[in-house]
C-alpha positions as CSV (number, residue, x, y, z in Angstrom):
1,X,63.5,79.0,-2.1
2,X,62.8,75.9,-3.7
3,X,66.5,74.7,-3.5
4,X,66.5,75.4,0.2
5,X,63.4,73.4,0.8
6,X,64.7,70.5,-1.2
7,X,67.8,70.7,1.0
8,X,66.0,70.7,4.2
9,X,63.7,67.9,3.0
10,X,66.7,65.9,1.8
11,X,68.5,66.5,5.2
12,X,65.4,65.4,7.2
13,X,65.2,62.0,5.3
14,X,67.6,59.6,7.1
15,X,70.3,58.2,5.1
16,X,70.3,54.5,4.4
17,X,72.4,52.5,6.8
18,X,74.0,49.3,5.6
19,X,73.1,47.1,8.6
20,X,75.4,44.5,7.4
21,X,78.5,46.5,8.2
22,X,77.2,48.8,10.9
23,X,79.4,49.2,14.0
24,X,76.5,48.3,16.4
25,X,76.1,45.0,14.7
26,X,79.8,44.4,14.6
27,X,80.2,45.1,18.2
28,X,77.7,42.5,19.1
29,X,79.4,39.8,17.2
30,X,82.0,37.6,18.7
31,X,85.4,37.5,16.9
32,X,86.2,34.1,15.2
33,X,89.3,32.4,16.5
34,X,91.9,33.2,14.0
35,X,94.9,31.5,15.7
36,X,95.4,28.1,17.0
37,X,92.4,26.5,15.3
38,X,94.4,23.5,14.1
39,X,95.8,23.1,17.7
40,X,92.3,23.2,19.1
41,X,90.8,20.6,16.5
42,X,93.7,18.4,17.0
43,X,93.3,18.3,20.7
44,X,89.7,17.5,20.5
45,X,90.5,14.8,17.9
46,X,93.3,13.2,20.0
47,X,91.0,13.2,23.1
48,X,88.4,11.5,21.1
49,X,90.8,8.9,19.7
50,X,92.2,8.0,23.2
51,X,88.7,7.7,24.5
52,X,87.6,5.4,21.7
53,X,90.8,3.2,21.9
54,X,90.5,2.9,25.6
55,X,86.9,1.9,25.4
56,X,87.4,-0.6,22.6
57,X,90.4,-2.1,24.5
58,X,88.3,-2.4,27.6
59,X,85.5,-3.9,25.7
60,X,87.7,-6.5,23.8
61,X,89.4,-7.5,27.1
62,X,86.0,-7.8,29.0
63,X,84.0,-9.5,26.4
64,X,86.6,-11.6,24.4
65,X,89.9,-12.2,26.1
66,X,88.9,-12.9,29.7
67,X,86.0,-15.3,28.7
68,X,88.3,-17.1,26.3
69,X,90.8,-17.4,29.0
70,X,88.3,-18.9,31.4
71,X,87.0,-21.3,28.6
72,X,90.5,-22.4,27.9
73,X,91.4,-23.0,31.7
74,X,88.1,-25.0,32.0
75,X,88.9,-27.1,29.1
76,X,92.3,-28.0,30.1
77,X,91.2,-28.7,33.6
78,X,88.8,-31.2,32.5
79,X,90.6,-32.6,29.4
80,X,91.3,-36.4,29.6
81,X,93.7,-37.2,26.8
82,X,93.4,-41.0,27.0
83,X,89.6,-40.9,26.7
84,X,89.9,-38.6,23.7
85,X,92.5,-40.9,22.1
86,X,90.2,-43.8,22.5
87,X,87.3,-41.7,21.0
88,X,89.5,-40.9,18.0
89,X,90.6,-44.5,17.5
90,X,87.0,-45.9,17.8
91,X,85.8,-43.4,15.2
92,X,88.6,-44.3,12.8
93,X,89.9,-40.7,12.7
94,X,93.2,-41.5,14.4
95,X,95.1,-44.4,12.9
96,X,98.2,-45.5,14.9
97,X,100.8,-48.1,14.0
98,X,100.3,-49.4,17.4
99,X,96.7,-50.2,18.4
100,X,97.5,-51.0,21.9
101,X,97.4,-47.6,23.8
102,X,98.1,-47.7,27.4
């Protein structure tokens, strides 16, 4: 009688379930991407690289090259070479063999 009671008692106690590998938990988990990871990462990196290069090129053009071009055009529109030559001669920076500049 004792072994029967022990058997029933042991049968009534639920067996420990490893929750880590249970099918209920595994069904809820999303499968990891096992294929094409390098392509997905490369696609995102290339998109980011194109975006950064476009933005830096636009910023460089807007804030450096266009203002530089405008300053150069303004400088050459108002530049008087005869006046500048006289300033250099008067300051002693420019020494010409011929002092008479026409």
